LOKE-298692 format. One record per atom (N, C-alpha, C): residue in one letter; x, y, z. Coordinates in pm, whole numbers, plus 50000, padded with zeros to 5 digits. Each point is the difference from the previous one (the first is absolute). Layout:
BEGIN
aXYZ ...
This chain:
BEGIN
a813423826067381 a500694997650127 a499324988550073 t500754993250087 t499424988950075 t500305001650148 v499144994750082 v500204999550144 v499814985550042 h501074993850056 h499974985750035 h499554991549882 g500475003649880 g499714992149882 g498675002949935 l499175008450062 l498695003149944 l500065013349926 p499395000549881 p500005012749927 p499175010450072 c500435012449995 c499235010850060 c500135012449913 r499065008950012 r500025012449922 r500515011350087 l500945007549948 l500535011650070 l499315012449947 t499385007350091 t499355012549959 t500965011850009 v501194997650064 v501025010550012 v501194995849914 p500525008749914 p501184996649921 p501144995650090 l500804990249954 l501064994650084 l500995010550049 p500515009149917 p500925010250051 p499365008650108 a498715003449982 a499315008150100 a499844992350130 l499764986749988 l499864991750119 l501324999650076 r501084998349928 r501304999550066 r500315013350068 d499735011349930 d500255013150059 d499175002050125 s498784995149996 s499105001650115 s500524992450121 v500514987949978 v500504991850110 v501345005450050 a500895003849908 a501355004050037 a500105014550044 g498955007949979 g500035014150041 g499845009049879 g499475011950024 g499665008749888 g501105009749962 v499625009349915 v500945010149953 v499905012450088 c501025008149994 c500045012350079 c498785008649967 p499185003450099 p498795007849971 p500265014849977 s501195004550034 s500305014349986 s500445003449858 k499505011049947 k500415004949868 k500995011550012 a500505002650121 a500905011450024 a501264999049915 t500465011449954 t501255000849926 t501055007050086 i501264998549964 i501085005550084 i501035007749915 p499565008949912 p500965007649920 p500935008250087 g501294999649968 g500985007950074 g500514993350126 k499424988950039 k500444993150122 k501114990049967 t500994999450086 t501124990849981 t499784987450082 v500134988649933 v499724986950059 v501254991449992 i500314992850107 i501064990049998 i499374986450028 v500294990249914 v499514986450020 v501214990650002 t500234993250112 t501124990650006 t499584986749938 g500984993049944 g499724987149937 g499035001349885 a500195010249918 a499005003549898 a500324994549861 n500944990849990 n500344994849867 n499124988449958 t499204994750095 t499174988549968 t498824999250097 g499024991649968 g498924996850092 g499175011850046 i499634999750129 i499145010250058 i500665013849993 g501295000550024 g500705012849998 g499965006649863 k500244992349897 k499965005449865 k498605004849966 q499004992250037 q498635003849968 q499555012150081 t500475001250125 t499705011850081 t500625012449936 a501244998749956 a500665011249932 a499245004049874 f499524990049927 f499215002649880 f498725007650034 e499284995450103 e498745006350040 e500225014550040 l501085002750074 l500265013550048 l500545008949890 a500724994249905 a500455007749883 a498805003749913 k499064990749988 k498805002349922 k499185011550057 r500145002150131 r499265010850066 r500795013150006 g501135000349929 g500735012549984 g501185002150092 g500364989950079 g501105001850094 g501375000149934 n500945006450067 n501424999249965 n500544988050075 v500174988749931 v500234987250067 v501464995649989 i500564996550115 i501364994850007 i499944985350037 l500514991649911 l500084985750025 l501334997350069 a499954994650122 a501204997450078 a500254985150007 c501044995349931 c500224985649984 c501474996350009 r500244987350031 r501374994850005 r500524996849860 d499184993749917 d500404995949865 d499705011449903 m501025007649963 m499775011949920 m499604996949856 e500414988649948 e499594996449864 e498494997949994 k499474992550098 k498554997950006 k499275012850037 c500625008150084 c499385012450044 c499855009949884 e501055001349921 e499965008849883 e498964995149899 a499934986849982 a499034994449907 a498575002750048 a499784998750131 a498675002750057 a499645014649983 a500965008850025 a499745014449986 a499665003649855 r500724993949906 r499705002649857 r498604995349965 a499644988150049 a498684994549971 a498895008850058 i500205004850121 i498995008550064 i499885013449926 r501135005749961 r499965012649923 r499254998149869 r500274988749936 r499364997349872 r498494997850015 e499604992750102 e498594996550016 e499165011450057 t500625008650080 t499245010850064 t500185013449930 l501025001049913 l500385012649937 l500425010450103 n500374995350117 n500545008550105 n501524998749997 h500685010649964 h501454999349986 h500735002750131 h499255002650106 h500615002450131 h500044987050080 v500624989849940 v500164987050063 v501464996149987 n500694998450112 n501444997849997 n500434988550090 a501134994149966 a500554988750076 a501195004850083 r500044995450125 r501125003150089 r500454987250070 h501294999150025 h500524987950064 h499785000550151 l499474989150054 l499824998550144 l500074985350034 d500974996350082 d500124986350049 d499675000250149 l498824994950034 l499555000350139 l500744990150089 a500864991849941 a500844991050078 a501355006350031 s500115013149976 s501255007350024 s499695013450063 l500445002050125 l499785012950066 l500725011249925 k501154996849941 k500745009949923 k499195004649879 s499404990449928 s499195003449883 s498795008450040 i499374996550111 i498835007450047 i500385014450031 r501115001950068 r500445013550034 r500355008149875 e500624993449904 e500345007049875 e498755004049923 f499024991049993 f498755002949931 f499285011650067 a499874999550133 a499295010650072 a500715013449985 a501334999950005 a500765012449986 a499755006349862 k499954991649897 k499765005049865 k498595005649986 i499034993150057 i498615004949996 i499895013450072 n500585000750120 n499935012250080 n500695011849931 e501024996849923 e500755010649931 e499325004449871 e499464990349925 e499535003149865 e498505002349987 e499214994750089 e498555001249988 e499485011450087 e499155008249944 e499425011050077 e499054994950107 r499344988949972 r499004994950093 r499864984949986 v499474993850104 v499574986049995 v498634999650066 d498994997049921 d498625000250048 d499494986450041 i500484989649933 i499514986450027 i501184990449998 l500154992350107 l501034989650006 l499304986650017 v500184991249902 v499404986650005 v501104989950026 n500054995150123 n501014990050038 n499474986249963 n500274996249876 n499414988049940 n500954988149994 a501295002349982 a500944989149975 a499994989850113 a500204987349967 a499994989550101 a500754987749953 v500464992450097 v500554986749977 v499114990450078 m499684988649939 m499054990850063 m500564985850007 r500134995150123 r500344986050027 r501214995249920 c501025008350000 c501254996349933 c500824990850091 p501064994049948 p500914992450088 p500625009050106 h500784994450089 h500575007850109 h501155008649948 w499645010849934 w500965009549948 w500125011750095 t501095007349987 t500175012250079 t500275011849907 t499695011850048 t500245012249922 t501485003650006 e500365010349927 e501385005049999 e500495003450140 d499065003950087 d500365004450135 d499774989150104 g499694987849955 g499904988750092 g498634997550059 f498965006749952 f498654997650050 f499374988349925 e499134992750069 e499214989649931 e499265006849886 m500024994049883 m499595006849877 m498565005450005 q499064992250047 q498605004649999 q499775011450099 f500554998850119 f499895010850099 f500795012249952 g501154997549939 g500855011049954 g499415008149887 v499454993149900 v499435006949884 v498595005150029 n499144990950046 n498585003550015 n499775010750106 h500714998950111 h499815009750108 h501135010150014 l501214995350033 l501085009450032 l500345009349884 g500024994749878 g500325008349884 g499015011449983 h498714996650009 h498975010349985 h499935009150122 f500344994850117 f500055008350121 f501025011249982 l501204996349955 l501045010149980 l499635009549887 l499564994649888 l499645008349885 l498955010550039 t498954995650067 t498925008950038 t500505011150092 n500794996250099 n500525010050093 n500895010249931 l500794995649903 l500905009249929 l499245009549907 l498784996249962 l499195008549911 l498935008050075 l499954998550132 l498925006350075 l500005015249992 d501165006150004 d500055014649991 d499395004949868 k500334993049893 k499475003649868 k498494997449995 l499564989050054 l498574997050004 l499245010350083 k500595003950112 k499355009850087 k499925013749933 a501075003649930 a500015012849929 a499005000249885 s499624988249951 s499054998849889 s498574997750046 a499785000250131 a498684996750056 a498895008649940 p498814993849983 p499634986550043 p500624989249911 s500594990250064 s500664989249927 s499654986750064 r500324989349928 r499574986750045 r501114989649986 i500014990850096 i500894988449996 i499114987650001 i500264990949908 i499234987549992 i500974988450017 n499794991950101 n500864988550029 n499284987049966 l500574992149910 l499384987349965 l500404989250100 s499004995150072 s500204989150094 s499384987549937 s499414991750081 s499384987749951 s499094994350108 l499014992549957 l499164992750094 l500844990550086 a501174996349946 a500904991050073 a500495006150132 h499815013150018 h500475006350125 h499294994150122 i498804994449979 i499264994650114 i500704987750059 a500854993449922 a500744988550048 a501375004050053 g500295013049997 g501315004750039 g500155002750149 h501255000250044 h500345003750138 h501365006749997 i500135011150071 i501275007050007 i500854993950110 d501054992949960 d500904993650097 d501195009350021 f499935008350103 f501065009850023 f501324993550038 d499964987650044 d501254993050036 d500734994849877 d499294999049887 d500634994449880 d499295005149875 l499975013149982 l499315005949885 l500574995149867 n501294997249997 n500654996349875 n500314985149986 w499314991950080 w500094985449988 w501454995150006 q500715004850100 q501404995950015 q500174987950090 t499004997450086 t500104988750091 t498954989349974 r498835003949951 r498934990349973 r500234992949866 k499384988249987 k499974993449870 k499155008549906 y500525002649882 y499345009449909 y498694994349946 d498965008150010 d498674996649948 d499595011249906 p500084998049868 p499725010949906 p498585005450011 k499034991550033 k498625004850015 k499885009150122 a500564995650113 a499945007950122 a500785013049984 a501124999549928 a500795012049978 a499245010149915 y499304995049900 y499185008949916 y498885006350083 s499334991950080 s498905005050082 s500505010550100 q501184997550060 q500575009850092 q500265013249929 s500544999349879 s500335012349926 s498745007949965 k498934992949969 k498755006949963 k499275005550123 l500154993250114 l499485005550126 l500785012650036 a501314999749980 a500835011650030 a499555012249920 i499564997849877 i499545011149915 i498755006550059 v499074992050051 v498785005750059 v500345007550128 l500884994550081 l500445006750123 l500715013249969 f500854999949898 f500695012149955 f498995010549956 t498994995749927 t498965009149953 t499295006750117 k499644992050100 k499305005250118 k500865010250074 e501254996550024 e500885008850077 e500355012749923 l500234998649870 l500315011849919 l498825009549996 s498804994649987 s498815008350000 s499885007850130 r500284993450110 r499945006550131 r501005011550009 r501214997649947 r501055010150007 r499755011749904 l499204997649897 l499775010449899 l498685007450018 q499384998350115 q498745007050024 q500165015149980 g499105005749922 g500025014449978 g501005004949897 s500714990749936 s501035003949903 s499475001549858 g498794994749975 g499475000149864 g500444988049919 v500784991150060 v500444987749933 v499224988250059 t499334992449915 t499274988250046 t500764987549958 v499754989250072 v500634987249966 v499024988950032 n499824991049905 n499114988650018 n500654987449943 a499584988550052 a500504987149952 a498874992649931 l500354990749913 l498974992649930 l500444986049962 h499004991549987 h500174986649941 h499385000949861 p500814998749894 p499465001849865 p499204988349948 g500074988850070 g499394987749950 g501094990949947 v499634987849974 v500964990349943 v500065002149850 a501185003249951 a500155003349858 a500974990549931 r499764997949872 r500904991649920 r501145008649949 t501055000950081 t501165008349965 t501284992250027 e501145006349972 e501294993650025 e500324998750148 l499225006850085 l500274999550144 l499954985850053 g499114991649943 g499854986450050 g500954990049937 r501065004849936 r500874990849927 r500724989950090 h500205003350128 h500694990750090 h499054990150066 t498685002249987 t499054991150066 t499704987649919 g500095001049867 g499704988749913 g498534997149985 i499175008150064 i498584996650003 i499325001349865 h500385010349922 h499325001849871 h500394989349899 g501204994350019 g500474990449901 g499784985550036 s499474997350118 s499834986150042 s498824993449930 t500084986849986 t498914992549938 t498735001150083 f500164999450134 f498845001050089 f499275013249981 s500775011049997 s499345013149990 s499385002149863 s500624994449896 s499485002449866 s498814991249965 t499854988750070 t498884991049970 t498925000850108 t500334995350119 t499024999750110 t499545014050038 l500955009250013 l499655013550045 l499795009849886 g500154995249877 g499915009049885 g498775008949997 p498794994450010 p498805008549996 p499935009950115 i500494995750121 i499995009150115 i500985011449976 f501204996649952 f500985010349970 f499475009849897 w499324994649900 w499505008749893 w499075010650057 l499214996250101 l499065009450061 l500665009350100 l500954994750078 l500535007650112 l501325007149974 v500814994949907 v501295006249974 v499815011449901 k500425011850043 k499785012049920 k501065001549891 s499635007049897 s500995004749904 s500735011750064 p501225003349953 p500685012050053 p499155012649983 e499235000649892 e499155011849975 e498995001850113 l499384989050040 l499005000750106 l500665001950137 a501144993550021 a500705001150129 a500575013950024 a500165007949894 a500525013550014 a498925010150037 q498754995949997 q498915009450027 q500015005450143 p500254991750103 p500055005650135 p501095010550019 s501194997549946 s501085010050010 s499605013049932 t499394998749884 t499545011849927 t498965007550080 y499074992750059 y498935005950080 y500565007950117 l500934993950075 l500585006950115 l500845012049958 a500524999649878 a500855011049953 a499215012249954 v498804998049947 v499305011149934 v498645003850057 a499334990950070 a498615002550040 a499885012150091 e499175009549961 e499825012150077 e499374997150136 e499154989850006 e499334996750125 e500944994150105 l501244996549958 l500984994550094 l501055010250041 a499785012649968 a501005010550024 a500455000750145 d499084997550094 d500345001250142 d500084986650071 v499954989249924 v500074986650059 v501474995950016 s500394996150120 s501394996450024 s500124989550108 g501044991749989 g500254989750099 g499084988149989 k499364998349886 k499014989449983 k500554988749912 y499284988850006 y500334988249920 y498834997049907 f500304998249872 f498974997149901 f500214986149944 d498914992649990 d499994987249931 d499325002749866 g500805001149896 g499455004549872 g499565014450013 l498765002649962 l499485013850003 l499295003450130 k499974990650095 k499245002250123 k500905000650122 q499735009750087 q500735001150125 q499574989050094 k500984993250059 k499714989150092 k500965000650119 a499644993050106 a500884999150116 a501124990049969 p501255003550028 p501094990449980 p500074990250117 a501004991650001 a500194990550109 a500245007550132 p499624994150113 p500175006650129 p501435005050026 e501004992049967 e501385004350024 e500365012349918 a499345001749885 a500275011549913 a499495013050062 e499154999050101 e499465011850066 e500605002450139 d501034992450032 d500665001450129 d500985011749994 e499655010950067 e500805012249989 e501404998550060 e500124992250106 e501314997950061 e500914992149907 v499444989949933 v500794992349902 v500415009049885 a499105008749956 a500305009149889 a501125009750037 r499955005450121 r501055009250045 r501344992950011 r499974987950053 r501254992550017 r500594996149865 l499134996049907 l500484996549866 l500595012149931 w499385011650017 w500545012449940 w501425002450052 a500174999450130 a501315002750060 a501044990049952 e499634987349994 e500954989849956 e500315001449851 s498995003249921 s500235002049856 s500935011849976 a499785010950074 a500855011849987 a501454996650035 r500174992050104 r501364995950040 r500654991549892 l499254990649945 l500564990949901 l500435007349872 v499245009949957 v500335006949874 v500865012450023 g500325002950126 g500865011550029 g499305013349986 l498725000150036 l499235012449991 l499925005950140 s500815010350023 s500075005550135 s498905010050027 h499665008149897 h499005010450023 h499445004749866 v498725001749995 v499355005849882 v499195011950049 s500365012049955 s499425012250055 s498505001049975 s499524994049889 s498605002049964 s499044990950076 v500544990350074 v499134991150077 v499995004550145 r498865004250045 r499865004850136 r499454988950087 e500724996950107 e499544989750093 e498715004650067 q498974991649990 q498725003050063 q499834991050122 p499525005550112 p499794991550118 p498894990049976 l500154988250061 l498954990049990 l498785004650079 p498804998049947 p498815003450076 p499874991150124 r499535005850107 r499844992350124 r498574994750010 
């Protein structure tokens, strides 16, 4: 290896060095036999690897995906590699409120329990697309879709308590701002980066407010930044394929950009670690709990976003969520 053209000796193997810089593996050895897990966006990338990790630990894993051909293929691969035959594919299009309601109804009818919900699916910096229901795509899929899905499954999660909800956010949330006057970018010039950041900030705010409402229920919810991973999520950014990133930034990317296997470790950790059983409403950067952006901790913004999100998705009332008064 060389540094600034000079040869140097590495005393740490290169893969170990990269893992050390990009974050470690889940420290928990806990298994989850008999527990039912739902992972959205599980046909590829971090979601697929999270499903694999949880299947390897004995979970009954449901892969919830839009593309059923890829979803079935992922489920087959996970069954083959883990020898866990309790891995199944279900259709879920988070860009469709109708699909979300149909998926949740089927889960509530057919599954005895839901112990772990991993809200992993995401759209990143896509063109100015809208969902089936007219929402800006990133806000609609990343936040509103998972907001509705989670609320529709809350009774089942509560009945299965202790249970856990894991929401995948991003470090990009620190650049986000919730614009209540134009959540769906109908009047402003569209900025895909700002829209992505807003959607990821919304996820942290949702996590905080949901945790507050679920106090004493036995259901915990936490948000996390998994790290920058080389997955299909970045396909609209062009960053992995550019000449600049592959040459000038190549060595930096090699150290800092995680494999899906490594990027799935935080989700796995939050899903299984016994030491996190009572931790809720927190934000994790990789495997470590950290403070999110100041706006992400604004309780009034979180309450207002909850109310507006509920209005947008047509969620009038969820019996399992008890409104908790704000502390004075």
